[in-house]
C-alpha positions as CSV (number, residue, x, y, z in Angstrom):
1,X,-78.0,1.8,13.2
2,X,-74.5,2.8,13.5
3,X,-73.4,5.9,11.6
4,X,-69.8,5.9,10.4
5,X,-67.9,8.9,9.5
6,X,-66.1,8.9,6.2
7,X,-62.4,8.6,6.5
8,X,-60.7,11.9,6.5
9,X,-59.1,12.9,3.2
10,X,-56.0,14.3,4.8
11,X,-53.0,12.2,4.2
12,X,-49.6,12.3,5.7
13,X,-47.7,15.6,5.4
14,X,-44.6,15.0,3.4
15,X,-41.3,16.7,4.5
16,X,-39.6,16.1,1.2
17,X,-40.6,19.5,-0.4
18,X,-39.4,21.4,2.8
19,X,-36.1,19.5,2.7
20,X,-35.7,20.4,-1.0
21,X,-36.3,24.1,-0.2
22,X,-33.8,24.0,2.6
23,X,-31.1,22.5,0.4
24,X,-31.7,25.1,-2.3
25,X,-31.3,27.8,0.3
26,X,-28.2,26.2,1.7
27,X,-26.6,26.1,-1.8
28,X,-27.7,29.7,-2.5
29,X,-26.1,31.0,0.7
30,X,-22.9,29.0,0.2
31,X,-22.5,30.4,-3.3
32,X,-23.2,34.0,-2.5
33,X,-21.2,34.2,0.8
34,X,-17.7,35.7,1.0
35,X,-14.9,33.8,2.6
36,X,-11.8,34.7,4.6
37,X,-9.0,36.1,2.5
38,X,-6.1,33.7,3.4
39,X,-3.6,36.2,1.9
40,X,-4.1,38.2,5.1
41,X,-2.4,35.5,7.2
42,X,1.3,35.3,6.8
43,X,2.5,31.7,6.4
44,X,6.2,31.0,6.5
45,X,7.9,27.7,6.3
46,X,10.7,26.8,8.7
47,X,13.2,27.0,5.9
48,X,12.3,30.7,5.3
49,X,12.7,31.5,9.0
50,X,16.2,29.8,9.1
51,X,17.3,31.6,5.9
52,X,16.1,35.0,7.3
53,X,17.9,34.4,10.5
54,X,21.2,33.6,8.7
55,X,21.1,36.6,6.4
56,X,20.9,39.5,8.9
57,X,23.5,41.6,7.0
58,X,21.4,41.7,3.8
59,X,20.4,45.2,2.6
60,X,16.8,46.6,3.1
61,X,15.8,46.0,-0.5
62,X,16.7,42.3,-0.3
63,X,14.9,41.9,3.0
64,X,11.8,43.5,1.5
65,X,11.9,41.1,-1.4
66,X,12.1,38.1,0.9
67,X,9.4,39.1,3.4
68,X,7.0,40.8,1.0
69,X,7.4,44.6,0.9
70,X,4.4,46.7,1.8
71,X,4.2,50.3,0.6
72,X,1.7,52.7,2.3
73,X,0.6,55.7,0.3
74,X,-1.2,58.4,2.3
75,X,-3.7,60.6,0.6
76,X,-4.4,63.8,2.5
77,X,-7.5,65.9,2.5
78,X,-5.9,68.4,0.2
79,X,-4.9,65.7,-2.3
80,X,-1.3,65.7,-1.0
81,X,0.5,62.3,-1.5
82,X,2.8,60.8,1.0
83,X,5.1,57.8,0.9
84,X,7.3,56.8,3.8
85,X,6.5,60.0,5.6
86,X,7.6,62.3,2.8
87,X,5.4,64.3,0.5
88,X,5.5,63.1,-3.1
89,X,4.4,64.5,-6.4
90,X,2.5,62.1,-8.7
91,X,5.6,61.7,-10.9
92,X,7.9,61.0,-7.9
93,X,5.3,58.5,-6.6
94,X,5.2,56.6,-9.9
95,X,9.0,56.4,-10.0
96,X,9.1,55.2,-6.3
97,X,6.5,52.5,-7.1
98,X,8.4,51.4,-10.2
99,X,11.7,51.2,-8.2
100,X,10.0,49.2,-5.4
101,X,8.4,46.8,-7.9
102,X,11.7,46.3,-9.7
103,X,13.1,44.9,-6.4
104,X,9.9,43.0,-5.5
105,X,7.3,42.5,-8.3
106,X,4.8,41.2,-5.8
107,X,5.1,44.2,-3.4
108,X,1.8,45.1,-1.7
109,X,0.6,48.7,-2.0
110,X,-1.8,50.1,0.5
111,X,-3.6,53.4,-0.2
112,X,-4.8,55.2,3.0
113,X,-7.0,58.1,1.9
114,X,-8.2,60.7,4.3
115,X,-11.9,60.8,5.0
116,X,-12.0,64.3,3.4
117,X,-10.0,63.4,0.3
118,X,-11.8,63.8,-3.0
119,X,-12.7,60.8,-5.1
120,X,-10.7,62.4,-8.0
121,X,-7.5,62.4,-5.9
122,X,-8.1,58.7,-5.1
123,X,-8.6,57.9,-8.8
124,X,-5.4,59.7,-9.6
125,X,-3.5,57.6,-7.2
126,X,-5.1,54.4,-8.6
127,X,-4.1,55.5,-12.1
128,X,-0.5,56.1,-10.9
129,X,-0.4,52.6,-9.4
130,X,-1.8,51.1,-12.6
131,X,0.8,53.0,-14.6
132,X,3.5,51.5,-12.3
133,X,2.0,48.0,-12.9
134,X,1.1,47.3,-9.3
135,X,-0.4,43.9,-9.0
136,X,-1.4,43.8,-5.3
137,X,-3.3,47.0,-4.4
138,X,-5.7,47.7,-1.5
139,X,-7.5,50.9,-0.5
140,X,-8.1,51.2,3.3
141,X,-10.1,54.0,4.7
142,X,-9.3,54.3,8.4
143,X,-11.3,57.4,9.3
144,X,-14.7,58.7,8.5
145,X,-15.7,62.1,7.1
146,X,-16.2,64.6,10.0
């Protein structure tokens, strides 16, 4: 008499659920990831380069409007504001920003706060920039708190 074992109940392992999970994870990571900001890369057409070379005698304000003016505001540890190497009061800073934006409405404003500057001083500078209607604003912290 020959004894036979019953056939095993294990079937084939399907890979479809694992592929579904991997696709869901792929979509999740694609949606939640951050991408390179292409505004960081200056892109100029050859026509802009030729026009800039032909107009070397144009004033600084016109040059800034063509190339995209960048204003850097320094915020010291004591709350002192600086623009173009000169100390500024909040009112002077607002007028300087308004004048620069009158020449180039898309001027970029960079705020460079000291590591020891207070948050209130930074908020004050942000309020000044908002009052001057700055559209392109970045805060860059270059140093850490000692």
